[in-house]
C-alpha positions in Angstrom: -51.7 59.3 -23.6 -49.7 57.6 -26.3 -46.8 60.1 -25.9 -46.8 59.6 -22.1 -46.8 55.8 -22.5 -44.0 56.0 -25.0 -41.9 58.3 -22.8 -42.4 56.1 -19.8 -41.6 52.9 -21.8 -38.5 54.5 -23.3 -37.2 55.7 -19.9 -37.8 52.5 -18.2 -36.4 50.4 -21.1 -33.3 52.5 -21.3 -32.6 52.2 -17.5 -33.3 48.4 -17.7 -30.9 48.0 -20.6 -28.1 49.9 -18.9 -28.6 48.0 -15.7 -28.7 44.7 -17.6 -25.5 45.5 -19.4 -23.7 46.4 -16.1 -24.9 43.3 -14.3 -24.0 41.1 -17.3 -20.5 42.5 -17.5 -20.0 42.0 -13.8 -21.3 38.4 -13.8 -19.2 37.5 -16.9 -16.1 38.8 -15.1 -16.9 36.7 -12.0 -17.6 33.6 -14.1 -14.3 34.0 -15.8 -12.4 34.3 -12.5 -14.3 31.3 -11.0 -13.6 29.1 -14.1 -9.9 29.9 -14.2 -9.5 29.5 -10.4 -11.3 26.2 -10.4 -9.2 25.0 -13.3 -6.0 25.9 -11.5 -7.2 24.3 -8.2 -8.4 21.1 -10.0 -5.1 20.8 -11.7 -3.1 21.2 -8.5 -5.3 18.7 -6.7 -5.0 16.2 -9.5 -1.2 16.6 -9.5 -1.0 16.1 -5.7 -3.4 13.1 -5.7 -1.7 11.4 -8.7 1.8 11.9 -7.2 0.7 10.4 -3.8 -1.3 7.6 -5.4 1.5 6.6 -7.8 4.1 6.6 -5.0 2.0 4.7 -2.6 1.1 2.0 -5.2 4.6 1.4 -6.4 6.3 1.6 -2.9 3.7 -0.8 -1.5 4.3 -3.2 -4.4 8.1 -2.9 -3.9 7.7 -3.7 -0.2 5.4 -6.6 -0.7 7.5 -8.1 -3.5 10.7 -7.8 -1.3 8.9 -9.4 1.7 7.5 -12.2 -0.4 10.7 -13.1 -2.2 12.7 -13.0 1.1 10.0 -15.3 2.6 10.3 -17.7 -0.4 14.1 -17.9 -0.1 14.0 -18.3 3.6 11.4 -21.1 3.4 13.4 -23.0 0.9 16.6 -22.9 3.0 14.6 -23.6 6.2 13.1 -26.8 4.6 16.6 -27.7 3.4 18.1 -27.2 6.9 15.2 -29.2 8.5 16.0 -32.2 6.3 19.7 -32.0 7.2 18.8 -32.0 10.9 16.6 -35.1 10.4 19.6 -36.9 8.9 21.8 -35.8 11.8 19.2 -36.9 14.3 19.0 -40.3 12.6 22.8 -40.6 12.8 22.8 -39.7 16.5 20.3 -42.5 17.1 22.5 -45.0 15.2 25.7 -44.0 17.3 23.7 -44.0 20.5 21.8 -47.3 19.9 24.0 -49.3 17.5 22.4 -52.6 18.6 19.1 -51.5 17.2 20.4 -51.4 13.6 21.8 -54.0 11.3 25.0 -53.7 9.3 24.7 -52.1 5.8 27.1 -52.4 2.9 28.6 -49.3 1.4 30.9 -49.8 -1.6 33.8 -47.9 -2.9 32.5 -46.9 -6.4 34.3 -48.2 -9.5 34.4 -46.5 -12.9 31.4 -48.5 -14.1 29.3 -46.6 -11.6 30.0 -43.2 -13.1 26.8 -41.3 -13.6 24.7 -43.4 -11.2 23.3 -42.0 -8.0 24.3 -44.3 -5.2 25.7 -44.4 -1.7 29.6 -44.0 -1.9 32.4 -44.7 0.6 34.9 -41.8 0.6 37.9 -41.5 3.1 40.8 -39.4 4.0 44.4 -40.2 3.1 45.3 -41.3 6.6 42.4 -43.8 6.7 42.8 -47.5 6.0 39.5 -48.5 4.3 40.1 -52.2 5.3 40.5 -51.5 9.0 38.0 -53.4 11.0 36.8 -50.5 13.1 36.5 -48.3 10.0 34.4 -51.0 8.2 32.2 -51.4 11.4 31.6 -47.7 11.6 30.9 -47.5 7.9 28.4 -50.4 8.2 26.6 -48.4 10.9 26.2 -45.2 9.0 25.5 -47.2 5.9 21.9 -47.5 7.3 21.5 -43.8 6.2 22.1 -44.5 2.5 18.4 -44.6 1.7 17.7 -41.4 3.6 20.6 -39.6 2.0 19.5 -40.7 -1.5 15.9 -39.8 -0.8 16.9 -36.3 0.3 19.1 -36.0 -2.8 16.2 -37.0 -5.0 13.7 -34.7 -3.2 15.7 -31.5 -3.8 16.6 -31.2 -7.5 19.1 -28.4 -6.7 21.2 -30.5 -4.4 24.9 -31.2 -5.3 25.1 -34.2 -3.0 24.2 -35.3 0.6 26.7 -36.8 3.0 27.8 -37.6 6.5 31.5 -37.3 7.5 33.0 -38.6 10.7 35.8 -37.8 13.1 37.5 -41.0 12.0 38.0 -39.4 8.5 35.4 -41.5 6.6 32.5 -40.1 4.6 29.2 -41.6 3.3 28.1 -39.7 0.2 24.9 -40.0 -1.7 24.7 -38.6 -5.2 26.0 -39.2 -8.7 29.4 -40.9 -9.1 31.7 -38.4 -10.9 34.7 -39.2 -13.0 36.7 -36.7 -10.8 36.7 -39.4 -8.0 39.8 -41.1 -9.6 43.3 -39.8 -9.9 45.2 -39.7 -13.2 46.9 -42.9 -12.2 43.5 -44.6 -11.8 43.6 -44.8 -8.0 40.5 -43.8 -6.0 40.9 -40.1 -4.8 41.1 -39.5 -1.1 38.8 -36.9 0.5 39.1 -35.7 4.1 35.6 -34.4 5.3 37.1 -33.1 8.5 38.9 -30.3 6.6 35.8 -29.0 4.8 34.2 -25.7 5.9 30.8 -27.3 6.4 32.3 -29.8 8.8 34.4 -27.3 10.7 31.5 -24.8 10.9 29.0 -27.3 12.4 31.6 -28.6 14.8 32.4 -25.1 16.0 28.8 -23.7 16.4 27.6 -27.1 17.7 24.4 -26.7 15.7 23.0 -26.2 12.2 25.5 -24.3 10.1 25.3 -22.6 6.6 28.6 -21.9 4.8 29.3 -18.8 2.7 28.6 -19.2 -1.0 31.5 -21.2 -2.4 32.3 -23.4 -5.4 31.2 -27.0 -5.2 34.1 -29.3 -4.7 33.2 -31.6 -7.6 31.5 -29.3 -10.2 32.8 -25.9 -9.4 29.3 -24.4 -9.5 28.3 -21.8 -6.9 26.7 -23.5 -4.0 25.9 -23.2 -0.3 26.4 -26.0 2.2 24.2 -26.8 5.2 25.4 -29.1 8.0 24.4 -30.3 11.5 26.6 -32.1 14.1 26.1 -35.6 15.4 26.9 -36.6 19.0 27.1 -39.8 21.0 26.1 -38.5 24.4 28.4 -35.5 24.9 31.0 -36.8 22.4 31.2 -35.1 19.0 31.1 -37.9 16.4 30.3 -36.7 12.9 28.6 -34.0 10.7 25.6 -34.5 8.4 25.3 -32.1 5.5 24.4 -31.3 1.9 25.2 -28.8 -0.7 22.6 -26.9 -2.8 23.3 -25.2 -6.1 22.2 -21.6 -6.4 21.5 -21.4 -10.1 17.7 -20.8 -9.5 18.4 -17.8 -7.4 19.3 -15.8 -10.5 15.9 -16.6 -12.0 14.2 -15.7 -8.8 15.7 -12.2 -8.4 15.1 -11.5 -12.2 11.4 -12.3 -11.8 11.2 -10.2 -8.6 12.1 -6.9 -10.4 9.4 -4.3 -10.1 9.1 -2.6 -13.5 11.6 -2.6 -16.4 13.9 -0.2 -14.5 13.8 -2.1 -11.2 16.7 -4.1 -9.7 16.8 -6.9 -7.3 19.7 -8.4 -5.3 20.6 -10.7 -2.4 23.5 -9.8 0.0 25.1 -12.0 2.6 25.8 -11.1 6.3 29.0 -9.3 5.3 27.3 -7.0 2.8 28.6 -8.9 -0.2 26.2 -8.9 -3.2 25.7 -12.6 -4.0 23.1 -12.3 -6.7 22.1 -9.2 -8.7 20.1 -8.2 -11.8 22.7 -5.5 -12.5 26.0 -6.3 -14.2 27.7 -3.0 -13.4 27.9 -0.1 -11.0 27.3 -0.3 -7.2 25.0 -3.2 -7.6 27.0 -5.7 -9.6 27.6 -9.2 -8.0 30.5 -9.7 -5.6 30.5 -5.9 -4.6 30.8 -5.5 -0.8 28.3 -2.8 0.3 28.9 -0.6 3.4 32.8 -0.5 2.9 35.1 2.3 1.8 33.4 5.2 0.2 29.9 3.7 0.6 30.1 3.2 4.4 28.5 6.5 5.2 26.2 6.7 2.1 22.5 5.9 2.2 23.2 2.5 0.6 25.9 1.8 3.2 23.7 2.7 6.1 20.9 0.6 4.7 23.2 -2.3 4.3 24.3 -1.9 7.9 20.7 -2.2 9.1 20.1 -5.1 6.7 23.1 -7.0 8.1 21.5 -6.7 11.6 18.3 -8.4 10.3 16.4 -5.2 9.8 13.8 -4.4 7.1 12.2 -1.3 5.7 11.8 1.1 2.8 14.2 4.0 2.1 14.7 6.7 -0.5 18.4 6.9 -1.2 20.9 7.5 -4.0 22.0 4.4 -5.9 24.4 4.6 -8.8 23.8 8.4 -8.9 20.0 8.0 -9.0 17.5 8.7 -6.3 15.8 5.4 -5.8 13.3 3.7 -3.5 15.0 0.7 -1.8 13.1 -2.0 0.1 14.9 -4.7 2.1 13.9 -7.7 4.1 15.9 -10.4 6.0 16.4 -14.0 4.9 16.8 -15.1 8.5 17.9 -18.7 8.1 21.3 -17.7 6.5 21.7 -14.1 7.7 21.2 -12.7 4.1 18.9 -9.9 3.0 16.7 -9.5 -0.1 16.8 -6.0 -1.6 14.5 -4.5 -4.3 15.2 -1.1 -6.0 13.3 1.2 -8.3 14.4 4.7 -9.4 12.3 7.6 -8.1 12.2 8.9 -11.7 10.2 5.8 -12.7 7.7 6.6 -10.0 7.4 10.4 -10.8 7.5 10.1 -14.6 3.7 9.6 -15.0 3.1 12.6 -12.6 5.4 14.9 -14.7 3.6 13.8 -17.9 0.3 14.6 -16.2 1.5 18.0 -15.0 2.6 18.9 -18.5 -0.8 17.8 -19.9 -2.7 19.8 -17.2 -0.6 22.9 -17.9 -1.3 22.7 -21.6 -5.0 22.1 -20.9 -5.2 25.1 -18.5 -3.6 27.4 -21.1 -6.1 26.2 -23.8 -9.0 26.5 -21.3 -7.9 30.1 -20.4 -7.8 31.1 -24.1 -11.2 29.5 -24.8 -12.8 31.3 -21.8 -11.4 34.6 -23.0 -12.8 34.0 -26.5 -16.2 33.1 -25.2 -16.3 36.2 -23.0 -15.3 38.5 -25.9 -18.0 36.9 -28.1 -20.5 37.3 -25.2 -19.7 41.0 -24.8 -20.2 41.6 -28.5 -23.5 39.7 -28.5 -24.7 41.6 -25.4 -23.9 44.9 -27.1 -25.8 43.9 -30.3 -28.7 42.7 -28.1 -28.9 46.0 -26.2 -29.0 47.9 -29.6 -31.7 45.5 -30.9 -33.7 45.8 -27.6 -33.6 49.5 -27.9 -35.1 49.4 -31.4 -37.7 46.9 -30.3 -38.6 49.0 -27.3 -39.5 52.0 -29.4 -41.7 49.7 -31.7 -43.2 48.0 -28.7 -44.0 51.4 -27.0 -46.0 52.5 -30.0 -47.9 49.2 -30.2 -48.5 49.0 -26.5 -50.1 52.4 -26.5 -52.8 51.0 -28.8 -53.1 47.4 -27.6 -52.0 47.4 -24.0 -54.9 46.5 -21.7 -57.2 43.9 -23.3 -54.7 41.4 -24.7 -52.8 41.4 -21.3 -56.0 40.7 -19.3 -56.9 37.9 -21.7 -53.4 36.4 -21.5 -53.4 36.7 -17.7 -56.7 34.8 -17.5 -55.4 32.0 -19.6 -52.2 31.7 -17.6 -54.1 31.6 -14.3 -56.0 28.5 -15.6 -52.8 26.6 -16.1 -52.3 24.2 -13.1 -51.4 20.6 -12.4 -51.3 18.5 -15.6 -53.8 20.8 -17.3 -51.2 22.5 -19.5 -53.1 23.1 -22.7 -52.6 26.8 -23.7 -54.5 28.1 -26.7 -54.1 31.7 -28.0 -56.3 32.8 -30.9 -55.9 36.6 -30.8 -53.3 38.1 -33.1 -52.2 41.3 -31.5 -49.0 41.6 -33.5 -47.1 43.0 -30.5 -45.1 41.8 -27.5 -48.3 40.4 -25.9 -48.5 38.0 -28.9 -44.9 37.0 -28.4 -45.5 36.5 -24.7 -48.5 34.3 -25.5 -46.5 32.3 -28.0 -43.8 31.9 -25.3 -46.4 30.5 -22.9 -47.5 28.1 -25.6 -43.9 26.9 -26.1 -43.3 26.7 -22.4 -46.4 24.6 -21.8 -45.3 22.3 -24.6 -41.9 21.9 -23.1 -43.4 21.3 -19.7 -45.6 18.5 -21.1 -42.5 17.1 -22.8 -40.6 17.3 -19.6 -43.4 15.5 -17.7 -43.3 12.7 -20.3 -39.5 12.6 -20.1 -39.7 12.4 -16.3 -42.0 9.4 -16.6 -39.6 7.7 -19.0 -36.6 8.3 -16.7 -38.6 7.0 -13.8 -39.5 3.9 -15.7 -35.8 3.4 -16.7 -34.7 3.7 -13.1 -37.3 1.2 -12.1 -35.9 -1.2 -14.8 -32.3 -0.8 -13.6 -33.5 -1.4 -10.0 -35.3 -4.5 -11.1 -32.1 -5.7 -12.9 -30.0 -5.1 -9.9 -32.5 -7.0 -7.8 -32.3 -9.9 -10.2 -28.5 -9.7 -10.1 -28.7 -10.0 -6.3 -30.9 -13.0 -6.6 -28.5 -14.6 -9.2 -25.5 -14.1 -7.0 -27.4 -15.5 -4.0 -28.3 -18.5 -6.0 -24.6 -19.1 -6.9 -23.9 -19.6 -3.2 -25.2 -22.7 -1.2 -28.4 -21.4 0.4 -30.4 -24.5 1.4 -29.8 -25.5 5.0 -29.1 -28.2 6.1 -27.3 -28.8 2.8 -26.7 -32.5 3.4 -29.5 -33.7 5.7 -28.5 -37.3 5.1 -25.0 -36.7 6.6 -25.0 -36.6 10.4 -21.2 -36.4 10.7 -21.3 -32.6 10.4 -23.6 -29.5 10.2 -23.0 -26.3 8.3 -24.6 -22.8 8.2 -23.5 -19.7 6.3 -24.7 -16.3 5.3 -23.5 -13.4 3.0 -24.8 -9.8 3.1 -23.3 -7.6 0.4 -22.7 -3.9 1.1 -24.3 -3.1 -2.3 -26.8 -4.9 -4.4 -24.1 -7.4 -5.3 -20.8 -8.1 -3.6 -17.3 -9.7 -3.9 -17.4 -12.0 -0.8 -18.3 -15.6 -1.2 -18.4 -18.9 0.6 -18.7 -22.4 -0.7 -18.9 -26.0 0.6 -19.3 -29.2 -1.4 -18.7 -32.9 -1.2 -15.6 -33.9 -3.2 -16.3 -37.6 -2.5 -18.1 -39.5 0.3 -15.3 -38.9 2.8 -14.1 -35.3 1.8 -15.8 -32.0 2.3 -14.5 -28.9 0.6 -14.8 -25.6 2.5 -14.0 -22.1 1.0 -14.2 -18.6 2.3 -13.0 -15.7 0.1 -13.1 -11.9 -0.4 -12.6 -10.2 -3.7 -10.9 -6.8 -3.8 -13.5 -4.0 -4.4 -17.3 -4.0 -4.3 -20.3 -4.0 -6.6 -20.8 -5.7 -10.0 -17.0 -5.9 -11.0 -16.2 -7.7 -7.7 -19.3 -10.0 -8.2 -18.1 -11.0 -11.7 -14.6 -11.7 -10.4 -16.1 -13.7 -7.5 -18.1 -16.0 -9.9 -14.9 -16.7 -11.9 -12.8 -17.4 -8.8 -15.5 -19.6 -7.2 -15.9 -21.7 -10.4 -12.1 -22.2 -10.7 -11.7 -23.1 -7.0 -14.5 -25.6 -7.0 -13.2 -27.2 -10.3 -9.7 -27.6 -8.9 -11.1 -29.1 -5.6 -13.3 -31.6 -7.4 -10.2 -32.8 -9.3 -8.9 -34.1 -6.0 -6.2 -31.5 -5.6 -4.6 -30.7 -2.2 -5.5 -27.4 -0.4 -2.2 -25.8 -1.4 -2.5 -27.1 -5.0 -6.0 -25.7 -5.3 -4.7 -22.2 -4.5 -1.6 -22.8 -6.8 -3.9 -23.7 -9.8 -6.4 -20.9 -9.1 -3.6 -18.4 -8.9 -2.1 -19.6 -12.2 -5.5 -19.3 -13.8 -6.3 -15.8 -12.5 -2.8 -14.2 -13.0 -2.5 -15.6 -16.6 -4.6 -12.7 -18.0 -5.5 -10.4 -15.0 -5.8 -7.1 -16.8 -8.1 -5.5 -14.1 -5.5 -5.8 -11.3 -8.2 -7.4 -9.0 -7.2 -10.1 -6.5 -8.9 -12.3 -3.9 -8.1 -13.5 -0.4 -9.0 -17.2 0.1 -9.1 -19.7 2.9 -9.6 -23.2 1.7 -9.9 -26.4 3.7 -10.6 -30.1 2.9 -12.2 -32.0 5.8 -11.6 -35.7 5.9 -15.0 -36.7 7.4 -14.0 -40.0 8.8 -11.1 -38.6 10.8 -11.9 -35.0 11.4 -8.6 -33.8 9.9 -8.8 -30.6 7.9 -6.0 -29.8 5.4 -6.0 -26.0 5.1 -4.3 -23.3 3.0 -4.5 -19.5 3.4 -4.0 -16.9 0.7 -3.9 -13.6 2.7 -7.3 -14.3 4.3 -8.5 -13.7 7.9 -7.5 -16.2 10.6 -10.1 -18.9 11.3 -11.6 -19.4 14.7 -11.8 -22.9 16.2 -13.8 -24.1 19.2 -12.8 -27.3 20.9 -15.6 -29.4 22.6 -16.2 -28.1 26.1 -14.1 -25.0 25.4 -14.4 -21.6 23.6 -13.6 -20.2 20.2 -10.0 -19.1 19.7 -8.2 -17.6 16.6 -5.8 -20.0 14.8 -3.1 -17.7 13.5 -2.1 -19.7 10.5 0.6 -18.8 7.9 -0.7 -16.5 5.2 0.4 -16.9 1.6 0.2 -14.0 -1.0 -3.3 -13.1 -2.3 -4.7 -15.0 -5.3 -4.3 -13.1 -8.6 -1.6 -10.8 -7.1 1.6 -12.3 -8.5 2.5 -15.1 -11.0 4.4 -18.1 -9.7 3.3 -17.8 -6.1 3.4 -21.1 -4.3 1.2 -21.9 -1.3 1.8 -24.1 1.7 -0.8 -26.0 3.8 -1.3 -27.1 7.3 -3.7 -29.4 9.2 -6.3 -29.0 12.0 -7.7 -32.0 13.9 -11.3 -31.7 14.8 -12.8 -34.0 17.5 -16.4 -34.7 18.3 -18.3 -31.4 19.0 -15.5 -29.1 17.7 -16.5 -26.2 15.6 -14.7 -24.0 13.0 -15.8 -20.4 12.2 -14.8 -18.7 8.9 -15.4 -15.1 7.9 -14.3 -12.2 5.7 -12.9 -8.8 6.8 -16.4 -7.3 6.7 -16.9 -8.8 10.2 -13.9 -7.4 12.2 -13.9 -4.2 10.1 -17.6 -3.3 10.6 -17.6 0.3 11.8 -20.0 2.5 13.8 -20.7 6.2 13.2 -17.4 7.2 14.9 -15.4 4.9 12.6 -14.6 2.5 15.4 -14.1 -1.0 14.1 -15.9 -4.1 15.5 -12.6 -6.1 15.8 -11.8 -9.7 16.3 -11.9 -9.4 20.1 -15.6 -8.5 20.0 -16.2 -11.3 17.4 -14.6 -13.9 19.7 -16.6 -12.6 22.6 -19.8 -13.0 20.6 -18.8 -16.5 19.5 -18.2 -17.6 23.0 -21.5 -16.2 24.3 -23.2 -19.5 23.5 -20.5 -21.7 21.9 -22.6 -24.9 22.3 -25.3 -23.5 20.0 -25.9 -24.8 16.5 -24.0 -23.1 13.6 -27.2 -21.3 12.6 -27.7 -19.8 16.1 -24.0 -18.9 16.5 -24.1 -16.9 13.2 -27.3 -15.2 14.3 -25.7 -14.3 17.6 -22.6 -12.7 15.9 -24.8 -10.9 13.4 -27.0 -9.4 16.1 -23.9 -8.3 18.0 -22.5 -6.6 14.9 -25.8 -4.8 14.3 -25.9 -3.7 17.9 -22.4 -2.3 17.5 -22.7 -0.4 14.2 -26.4 0.6 14.8 -27.4 3.2 12.1 -24.0 3.4 10.4 -23.9 2.4 6.7 -22.6 -1.1 6.1 -18.9 -0.7 5.3 -18.2 -3.9 3.5 -19.6 -7.2 2.4 -20.3 -9.4 5.5 -19.9 -13.2 5.2 -19.7 -15.9 7.8 -19.7 -19.7 7.9 -19.7 -22.2 10.8 -19.1 -25.9 10.7 -19.6 -28.4 13.6 -17.9 -31.8 13.5 -20.1 -34.5 15.0 
């Protein structure tokens, strides 16, 4: 019997060992192939993703910077031109209705006036300054001295402001310069009718910008803006001013994207007026699109820019493949251009590719070493198992049945949390080892159960902390309605539902004083705890600036300065801020990249107010924001929201949209703010149904009583 048992055990063990070895070798080979294939695929995907992400990030930054800078330059020049047109309109009224104005005195400066900013009488060589008609006309336009001086003082970059007439006289406001006198001490003549700004406005019969030229008095580069003056259909005079362009160099220098980036401004003829590059194709005064460059990528881009086009191209500039973004400066027919070499964009990808290649080589070598070591260990294990099989066969032939039955009985009693396993028999064979293994296994199972309880408790603790964070964030927002029950002039209701436990949206309203109510609606980039922390910082800064009595635009300016001063996370926030003057219903508003507000006039329905957007808060240092006003009358309402409302999506990824939002608002527009928000929220819920909430959802409605 012992021999039969031993033979059977040896045969079975040998077959099992051989089969085990074959299967193990096969599995190790498959594991090796899978590891190397996954490593290669992961590296390729990482390269593709990093290349795409880096290109998208830098090109989007290039486009947005170009658009923003073009907008800033255009806005400056538009404001400048608007002021000139106001002077021209005032002069037109003087010539049309001379009886409505008194006679003003304008003096010919003397040398004691040098350095003072005053109204000055200048005239052409063929003009007799003592002529009665000349003095009468001068006394008429002299009424504009105050306006011209005010314009000069308002714009620090102005060279001077002036109005020249067909009769050859000129009223000039600005500093009296020593160059106004000839070497012989006589007062220098000046004929305004022969100046480009005069001739241009007369020819186009409207607002006119000259090319960049040297200022007549100082020689500094400047651009002149002028507008014609008529008496009925008769051309009478031209109002104008010159503005120095020194600050444009600082603007384009600050607009560079990266250390290798370049920025420039070209005029309508393709001439580079300002450039951050002192040499090559991009140096100042180079004319693009002519000669050898007419058919090049830069020449074709320049041709489109001269037509007022905008876009982003990958072309060759100074022998380097570069991304080039351009946007028009419409008021003067110029274009703003930003350039960054493609190598700057792809350099991080190439470094990543090299690192991944080295990592794959090292990983391949390590996998090969592990497999070789495993094969050796398997061979040793097979030999050891063969020896143990012989020993076990002998011992099993003597102690095979009873110990196994006893062990089986004890194992069958193990169930639920009853895992106590006690083995007192000492058989000295594999049965004893198996029993010991069961003892170890039950010990590990009990330890695992204890660990599971600990992990469960930890998850419950984290869940409780997130719940507390949700409550803390909710408490940061105004949540008691009505918030000002003693104030009957207005009513407010708002809500915020984060997509996660905490969110980045926030709203705020607060009394700045008895007659001013601050309103804020904002959306931080991203979600979760980082967005919530950034939200709290932004909310605190916004409210602090508002309580200092700042204007809506200045609140955004100060907040942007605070957030961009040390914004290492790259996060930003869109903000709509308004200051309601309670006694009049006038709201002064400013928008930093936020959604359009919706306004309902009493007796009408809600409509979107497509206001001007500034750049996002925290996106770029030095951004300046403009403001506008809304006039609310009795019963008017204003509805504010974040992009979580129009971008709410259903299971088919269809967005809710502003059209559905306006339709929901107008379902019962006369309802209270609370009911209006409930109506919109129910409509969104009916649209998205069981789809997961895509983004934080925040709304606020204010009614002016």
